[in-house]
C-alpha angles and dihedrals in degrees: 000000000000121000117253088200091057091047092052091047091050091050092050093049091050091050091050091048092050090050090052091048091054090054100044117003093161090064086076120085121254111257133177129336098353096318134119129216138208126183127225111241100218101032132050094248137109129206111223115197147158126226108227125186095268105013149024113251114208108215099178147345094216131189110241095226104037132078100337114223093002086144095060093097088064091072118092 
């Protein structure tokens, strides 16, 4: 059985990460194919995103140890 406590913690960390991205997306390191990436501090996940003129586009919330760059086909 999965932990509801862990799920709520993951959700809260994602929300905090998204809030940080809106404030300062360029603080995150450039990554692959015009994207940037930030890592969650308490969970083994990264948020891969693109900075567009008027918004931040989330490409993937990717597990750090599984299928690297599986999300790359989402970029056009």
